[in-house]
MDAnalysis code that builds the backbone (N, CA, C; Angstrom):
import MDAnalysis as mda
import numpy as np

u = mda.Universe.empty(438, n_residues=146, atom_resindex=np.repeat(np.arange(146), 3), trajectory=True)
u.add_TopologyAttr("name", ["N", "CA", "C"] * 146)
u.add_TopologyAttr("resid", np.arange(1, 147))
u.add_TopologyAttr("resname", ["UNK", "UNK", "UNK", "UNK", "UNK", "UNK", "UNK", "UNK", "UNK", "UNK", "UNK", "UNK", "UNK", "UNK", "UNK", "UNK", "UNK", "UNK", "UNK", "UNK", "UNK", "UNK", "UNK", "UNK", "UNK", "UNK", "UNK", "UNK", "UNK", "UNK", "UNK", "UNK", "UNK", "UNK", "UNK", "UNK", "UNK", "UNK", "UNK", "UNK", "UNK", "UNK", "UNK", "UNK", "UNK", "UNK", "UNK", "UNK", "UNK", "UNK", "UNK", "UNK", "UNK", "UNK", "UNK", "UNK", "UNK", "UNK", "UNK", "UNK", "UNK", "UNK", "UNK", "UNK", "UNK", "UNK", "UNK", "UNK", "UNK", "UNK", "UNK", "UNK", "UNK", "UNK", "UNK", "UNK", "UNK", "UNK", "UNK", "UNK", "UNK", "UNK", "UNK", "UNK", "UNK", "UNK", "UNK", "UNK", "UNK", "UNK", "UNK", "UNK", "UNK", "UNK", "UNK", "UNK", "UNK", "UNK", "UNK", "UNK", "UNK", "UNK", "UNK", "UNK", "UNK", "UNK", "UNK", "UNK", "UNK", "UNK", "UNK", "UNK", "UNK", "UNK", "UNK", "UNK", "UNK", "UNK", "UNK", "UNK", "UNK", "UNK", "UNK", "UNK", "UNK", "UNK", "UNK", "UNK", "UNK", "UNK", "UNK", "UNK", "UNK", "UNK", "UNK", "UNK", "UNK", "UNK", "UNK", "UNK", "UNK", "UNK", "UNK", "UNK", "UNK", "UNK"])
u.atoms.positions = np.array([
    [34.867, -41.991, -39.399],
    [33.691, -41.894, -40.248],
    [32.457, -41.557, -39.396],
    [31.630, -40.698, -39.932],
    [30.398, -40.321, -39.251],
    [29.314, -41.347, -39.577],
    [28.862, -42.039, -38.563],
    [27.776, -42.994, -38.796],
    [26.604, -42.762, -37.848],
    [26.795, -41.899, -36.845],
    [25.740, -41.616, -35.870],
    [25.542, -40.106, -35.796],
    [24.337, -39.658, -36.188],
    [24.048, -38.225, -36.266],
    [22.842, -37.904, -35.391],
    [22.954, -36.828, -34.622],
    [21.856, -36.340, -33.795],
    [21.454, -34.953, -34.287],
    [20.166, -34.778, -34.585],
    [19.617, -33.479, -34.952],
    [18.973, -32.858, -33.719],
    [19.213, -31.562, -33.508],
    [18.727, -30.890, -32.301],
    [18.037, -29.579, -32.661],
    [16.846, -29.395, -32.067],
    [16.150, -28.113, -32.142],
    [15.673, -27.754, -30.743],
    [14.728, -26.864, -30.640],
    [14.299, -26.389, -29.328],
    [13.447, -27.418, -28.577],
    [12.331, -27.824, -29.163],
    [11.421, -28.714, -28.449],
    [11.370, -30.135, -28.967],
    [12.036, -30.405, -30.081],
    [12.071, -31.731, -30.703],
    [10.678, -32.173, -31.162],
    [9.888, -31.199, -31.666],
    [8.576, -31.560, -32.203],
    [8.360, -31.056, -33.635],
    [9.277, -30.259, -34.181],
    [9.124, -29.769, -35.558],
    [10.382, -30.033, -36.397],
    [11.391, -29.192, -36.194],
    [12.552, -29.221, -37.086],
    [13.408, -30.459, -36.950],
    [13.831, -30.810, -35.735],
    [14.761, -31.939, -35.608],
    [14.120, -33.286, -35.914],
    [12.864, -33.567, -35.524],
    [12.309, -34.856, -35.938],
    [12.107, -34.931, -37.455],
    [11.792, -33.787, -38.070],
    [11.658, -33.770, -39.527],
    [13.006, -34.030, -40.177],
    [14.053, -33.399, -39.661],
    [15.398, -33.648, -40.188],
    [15.780, -35.112, -40.004],
    [15.420, -35.688, -38.870],
    [15.690, -37.109, -38.618],
    [15.025, -37.972, -39.694],
    [13.753, -37.737, -39.959],
    [13.021, -38.545, -40.941],
    [13.554, -38.338, -42.357],
    [13.825, -37.098, -42.720],
    [14.334, -36.810, -44.062],
    [15.703, -37.440, -44.246],
    [16.570, -37.310, -43.253],
    [17.914, -37.878, -43.376],
    [17.867, -39.404, -43.405],
    [16.985, -40.005, -42.636],
    [16.834, -41.470, -42.691],
    [16.426, -41.916, -44.084],
    [15.601, -41.102, -44.746],
    [15.187, -41.408, -46.115],
    [16.398, -41.411, -47.060],
    [17.265, -40.409, -46.904],
    [18.439, -40.285, -47.771],
    [19.545, -41.260, -47.403],
    [19.700, -41.513, -46.118],
    [20.819, -42.335, -45.651],
    [20.358, -43.384, -44.633],
    [19.674, -44.428, -45.091],
    [19.213, -45.471, -44.168],
    [20.365, -46.255, -43.542],
    [21.564, -46.063, -44.058],
    [22.740, -46.755, -43.522],
    [23.273, -46.112, -42.241],
    [22.772, -44.940, -41.892],
    [23.275, -44.217, -40.720],
    [22.347, -44.380, -39.526],
    [22.904, -44.226, -38.327],
    [22.109, -44.180, -37.098],
    [21.766, -42.722, -36.853],
    [20.471, -42.416, -36.864],
    [20.024, -41.028, -36.786],
    [18.973, -40.897, -35.696],
    [19.075, -39.821, -34.929],
    [18.128, -39.550, -33.849],
    [17.929, -38.045, -33.794],
    [17.023, -37.606, -32.926],
    [16.808, -36.179, -32.722],
    [16.483, -35.922, -31.260],
    [16.681, -34.671, -30.853],
    [16.449, -34.276, -29.462],
    [16.161, -32.782, -29.422],
    [15.699, -32.334, -28.268],
    [15.428, -30.910, -28.062],
    [16.239, -30.372, -26.904],
    [16.561, -29.099, -26.972],
    [17.298, -28.484, -25.865],
    [16.370, -28.175, -24.698],
    [15.078, -28.066, -24.973],
    [14.080, -27.881, -23.918],
    [13.392, -29.205, -23.632],
    [12.826, -29.315, -22.445],
    [12.211, -30.590, -22.060],
    [10.687, -30.542, -21.991],
    [10.062, -29.501, -22.543],
    [8.616, -29.324, -22.420],
    [7.809, -30.420, -23.090],
    [8.329, -30.995, -24.173],
    [7.543, -31.921, -24.988],
    [8.015, -33.368, -24.880],
    [8.867, -33.689, -23.926],
    [9.417, -35.047, -23.826],
    [8.290, -36.081, -23.878],
    [8.448, -37.040, -24.763],
    [7.476, -38.114, -24.927],
    [6.355, -37.806, -25.906],
    [6.266, -36.557, -26.356],
    [5.200, -36.154, -27.279],
    [5.577, -36.460, -28.723],
    [4.577, -36.706, -29.565],
    [4.854, -36.890, -30.991],
    [5.179, -35.541, -31.633],
    [5.726, -35.549, -32.838],
    [5.939, -34.288, -33.544],
    [4.628, -33.510, -33.705],
    [4.766, -32.228, -33.787],
    [3.635, -31.305, -33.907],
    [2.779, -31.673, -35.116],
    [1.470, -31.707, -34.936],
    [0.541, -32.144, -35.974],
    [0.733, -31.495, -37.334],
    [0.758, -30.157, -37.421],
    [0.949, -29.538, -38.732],
    [2.296, -29.888, -39.385],
    [3.320, -30.126, -38.577],
    [4.603, -30.548, -39.144],
    [4.501, -31.966, -39.691],
    [3.821, -32.835, -38.947],
    [3.604, -34.198, -39.437],
    [2.837, -34.185, -40.758],
    [1.819, -33.331, -40.845],
    [1.017, -33.261, -42.065],
    [1.844, -32.783, -43.260],
    [2.660, -31.757, -43.057],
    [3.509, -31.251, -44.145],
    [4.496, -32.326, -44.585],
    [5.094, -33.019, -43.629],
    [6.050, -34.077, -43.956],
    [5.359, -35.227, -44.681],
    [4.169, -35.603, -44.223],
    [3.435, -36.718, -44.841],
    [3.103, -36.424, -46.300],
    [2.805, -35.168, -46.618],
    [2.506, -34.804, -48.012],
    [3.703, -35.070, -48.927],
    [4.900, -35.137, -48.326],
    [6.107, -35.405, -49.120],
    [6.631, -36.829, -48.904],
    [5.862, -37.633, -48.203],
    [6.232, -39.036, -48.056],
    [7.049, -39.378, -46.827],
    [7.155, -38.467, -45.870],
    [7.904, -38.727, -44.639],
    [6.928, -38.983, -43.491],
    [7.101, -40.087, -42.814],
    [6.217, -40.445, -41.703],
    [6.919, -40.140, -40.380],
    [6.402, -39.167, -39.650],
    [6.978, -38.770, -38.366],
    [6.221, -39.367, -37.182],
    [5.154, -40.099, -37.449],
    [4.213, -40.487, -36.395],
    [4.821, -41.342, -35.286],
    [5.832, -42.129, -35.574],
    [6.417, -43.000, -34.547],
    [7.447, -42.282, -33.677],
    [7.862, -41.100, -34.087],
    [8.897, -40.374, -33.351],
    [8.322, -39.749, -32.080],
    [9.151, -39.650, -31.049],
    [8.760, -39.026, -29.784],
    [9.872, -38.094, -29.323],
    [9.481, -36.959, -28.799],
    [10.449, -35.959, -28.357],
    [11.256, -36.471, -27.167],
    [12.523, -36.104, -27.170],
    [13.397, -36.388, -26.032],
    [14.280, -35.184, -25.800],
    [14.865, -35.135, -24.624],
    [15.698, -34.013, -24.198],
    [17.164, -34.321, -24.505],
    [17.881, -33.346, -25.027],
    [19.318, -33.487, -25.239],
    [20.013, -33.600, -23.889],
    [20.989, -34.497, -23.793],
    [21.769, -34.653, -22.560],
    [23.253, -34.653, -22.877],
    [24.104, -34.383, -21.897],
    [25.550, -34.425, -22.142],
    [26.022, -35.780, -22.664],
    [25.331, -36.858, -22.328],
    [25.715, -38.191, -22.822],
    [25.642, -38.274, -24.342],
    [24.848, -37.404, -24.972],
    [24.732, -37.430, -26.432],
    [26.058, -37.130, -27.120],
    [26.935, -36.387, -26.467],
    [28.256, -36.148, -27.052],
    [29.026, -37.450, -27.233],
    [28.812, -38.404, -26.347],
    [29.492, -39.694, -26.446],
    [28.775, -40.664, -27.374],
    [27.487, -40.482, -27.554],
    [26.689, -41.419, -28.342],
    [26.697, -41.127, -29.838],
    [27.034, -39.893, -30.218],
    [26.950, -39.492, -31.623],
    [28.285, -38.966, -32.137],
    [28.488, -39.141, -33.448],
    [29.704, -38.669, -34.121],
    [29.569, -37.227, -34.592],
    [28.333, -36.787, -34.770],
    [28.051, -35.443, -35.260],
    [26.726, -34.991, -34.672],
    [26.704, -33.767, -34.174],
    [25.473, -33.159, -33.670],
    [25.161, -31.983, -34.587],
    [23.948, -31.982, -35.141],
    [23.537, -30.969, -36.107],
    [22.380, -30.175, -35.498],
    [22.587, -28.871, -35.355],
    [21.595, -28.009, -34.708],
    [20.897, -27.126, -35.740],
    [19.708, -26.669, -35.376],
    [18.888, -25.893, -36.303],
    [19.153, -24.392, -36.269],
    [19.698, -23.891, -35.155],
    [19.976, -22.454, -35.080],
    [21.056, -22.181, -34.027],
    [21.488, -20.943, -33.974],
    [22.574, -20.559, -33.062],
    [22.176, -20.723, -31.597],
    [20.909, -20.507, -31.279],
    [20.445, -20.685, -29.907],
    [20.559, -22.155, -29.485],
    [20.180, -23.056, -30.388],
    [20.321, -24.486, -30.102],
    [21.787, -24.847, -29.921],
    [22.638, -24.270, -30.773],
    [24.069, -24.562, -30.680],
    [24.622, -24.138, -29.328],
    [24.255, -22.945, -28.888],
    [24.732, -22.456, -27.593],
    [24.246, -23.351, -26.453],
    [22.984, -23.781, -26.522],
    [22.433, -24.641, -25.469],
    [23.147, -25.996, -25.438],
    [23.462, -26.531, -26.606],
    [24.196, -27.801, -26.682],
    [25.614, -27.617, -26.156],
    [26.270, -26.571, -26.596],
    [27.672, -26.342, -26.191],
    [27.810, -26.123, -24.686],
    [26.797, -25.551, -24.047],
    [26.852, -25.369, -22.593],
    [26.923, -26.707, -21.859],
    [26.509, -27.768, -22.504],
    [26.513, -29.086, -21.868],
    [27.747, -29.922, -22.217],
    [28.621, -29.377, -23.041],
    [29.821, -30.102, -23.459],
    [30.811, -30.213, -22.297],
    [31.267, -31.433, -22.038],
    [32.286, -31.659, -21.012],
    [33.664, -31.308, -21.569],
    [34.570, -30.926, -20.684],
    [35.949, -30.658, -21.105],
    [36.510, -31.885, -21.793],
    [37.179, -31.651, -22.922],
    [37.810, -32.742, -23.657],
    [36.898, -33.450, -24.639],
    [35.619, -33.152, -24.620],
    [34.675, -33.800, -25.533],
    [34.789, -33.114, -26.897],
    [35.043, -33.910, -27.955],
    [35.361, -33.334, -29.260],
    [34.295, -33.531, -30.336],
    [33.140, -34.056, -30.015],
    [32.112, -34.268, -31.030],
    [31.754, -32.936, -31.689],
    [31.842, -32.873, -33.030],
    [31.520, -31.616, -33.701],
    [30.036, -31.277, -33.601],
    [29.758, -29.980, -33.486],
    [28.395, -29.452, -33.497],
    [28.341, -28.481, -34.664],
    [27.442, -28.766, -35.618],
    [27.352, -27.951, -36.833],
    [25.925, -27.448, -37.029],
    [25.814, -26.292, -37.635],
    [24.509, -25.772, -38.033],
    [24.037, -26.525, -39.270],
    [22.793, -26.934, -39.298],
    [22.256, -27.688, -40.430],
    [22.343, -26.872, -41.715],
    [22.154, -25.560, -41.625],
    [22.179, -24.717, -42.823],
    [23.563, -24.643, -43.469],
    [24.610, -25.055, -42.761],
    [25.936, -25.113, -43.383],
    [25.939, -26.059, -44.577],
    [25.013, -27.001, -44.594],
    [24.945, -28.000, -45.655],
    [24.005, -27.583, -46.778],
    [23.476, -26.369, -46.696],
    [22.609, -25.810, -47.742],
    [23.006, -24.365, -48.005],
    [24.273, -24.134, -48.401],
    [24.743, -22.753, -48.537],
    [23.978, -21.936, -49.577],
    [23.451, -22.578, -50.608],
    [22.718, -21.843, -51.643],
    [21.434, -21.223, -51.101],
    [20.921, -21.748, -50.009],
    [19.694, -21.220, -49.428],
    [19.914, -19.843, -48.802],
    [21.169, -19.538, -48.440],
    [21.479, -18.234, -47.855],
    [20.865, -18.000, -46.485],
    [20.637, -19.076, -45.741],
    [20.012, -18.973, -44.416],
    [21.033, -19.335, -43.349],
    [20.958, -18.666, -42.200],
    [21.859, -18.999, -41.098],
    [21.182, -19.886, -40.064],
    [19.893, -20.210, -40.285],
    [19.169, -21.085, -39.379],
    [17.984, -21.699, -40.115],
    [17.458, -22.770, -39.559],
    [16.188, -23.320, -40.026],
    [15.120, -22.646, -39.164],
    [14.325, -21.747, -39.747],
    [13.306, -21.065, -38.958],
    [12.330, -22.070, -38.329],
    [11.906, -21.786, -37.116],
    [11.037, -22.703, -36.381],
    [9.587, -22.540, -36.837],
    [9.050, -23.556, -37.540],
    [7.686, -23.411, -38.051],
    [6.619, -23.428, -36.962],
    [6.979, -23.861, -35.771],
    [6.035, -23.785, -34.662],
    [5.611, -22.331, -34.448],
    [6.559, -21.407, -34.695],
    [6.298, -19.973, -34.529],
    [5.981, -19.284, -35.852],
    [6.705, -19.662, -36.938],
    [6.498, -18.988, -38.223],
    [5.268, -19.496, -38.956],
    [4.836, -20.727, -38.644],
    [3.722, -21.419, -39.304],
    [4.053, -21.805, -40.749],
    [5.305, -21.653, -41.166],
    [5.722, -22.007, -42.534],
    [6.331, -23.413, -42.525],
    [5.482, -24.405, -42.418],
    [5.936, -25.793, -42.332],
    [6.566, -26.259, -43.638],
    [5.966, -25.859, -44.773],
    [6.530, -26.259, -46.059],
    [7.870, -25.571, -46.323],
    [7.991, -24.318, -45.921],
    [9.267, -23.619, -46.086],
    [10.368, -24.257, -45.259],
    [10.047, -24.627, -44.025],
    [11.030, -25.319, -43.180],
    [11.409, -26.654, -43.795],
    [10.422, -27.359, -44.324],
    [10.682, -28.658, -44.941],
    [11.538, -28.520, -46.190],
    [11.305, -27.475, -46.985],
    [12.156, -27.226, -48.160],
    [13.621, -27.117, -47.743],
    [13.870, -26.299, -46.722],
    [15.242, -26.075, -46.256],
    [15.828, -27.352, -45.642],
    [15.037, -28.078, -44.894],
    [15.502, -29.327, -44.286],
    [15.875, -30.335, -45.372],
    [15.055, -30.447, -46.410],
    [15.373, -31.377, -47.499],
    [16.669, -30.980, -48.200],
    [16.833, -29.694, -48.457],
    [18.056, -29.218, -49.119],
    [19.287, -29.482, -48.255],
    [19.194, -29.173, -46.968],
    [20.325, -29.394, -46.068],
    [20.616, -30.883, -45.892],
    [19.585, -31.714, -45.862],
    [19.794, -33.163, -45.734],
    [20.542, -33.707, -46.951],
    [20.190, -33.224, -48.120],
    [20.903, -33.650, -49.333],
    [22.360, -33.211, -49.266],
    [22.594, -31.980, -48.808],
    [23.960, -31.491, -48.678],
    [24.761, -32.273, -47.647],
    [24.144, -32.574, -46.516],
    [24.817, -33.365, -45.485],
    [25.120, -34.762, -46.016],
    [24.174, -35.354, -46.713],
    [24.391, -36.682, -47.276],
    [25.578, -36.676, -48.227],
    [25.670, -35.671, -49.073],
    [26.826, -35.559, -50.003],
    [28.125, -35.365, -49.235],
    [28.085, -34.579, -48.161],
    [29.291, -34.313, -47.363],
    [29.811, -35.567, -46.677],
    [28.926, -36.516, -46.412],
    [29.317, -37.737, -45.706],
    [29.853, -38.818, -46.618],
    [29.748, -38.630, -47.927],
    [30.232, -39.662, -48.860],
    [31.640, -39.418, -49.302],
])
């Protein structure tokens, strides 16, 4: 059974912390965390405009802090959920031989959206659009886990 989920994006300041907060809202029974494949923002709070967009929908990201994905995360989590193919490749490069923790794209859980990635609002500036997709995928992931 999947009870520990890690969400991963590039810097861990927009998409993955938002996914962490949204999924915690849907599934408080699970252990959920987030991380970034890059280490530029370690210790920083989520990006201000992302926090504001999330807060408008009732999600509080303020206590979250960015951390770097490490190979140990394969042992700590039952499922690793990435925001795009680049994140997936960066995570997979750190996989040790014999490590079987599944790595899935978050958009796999929102097939009706027709997206192959969660676009990074840090670059697109579409925080509400990213949040729409994250909410849809979180609902799909929650259903998949029941």
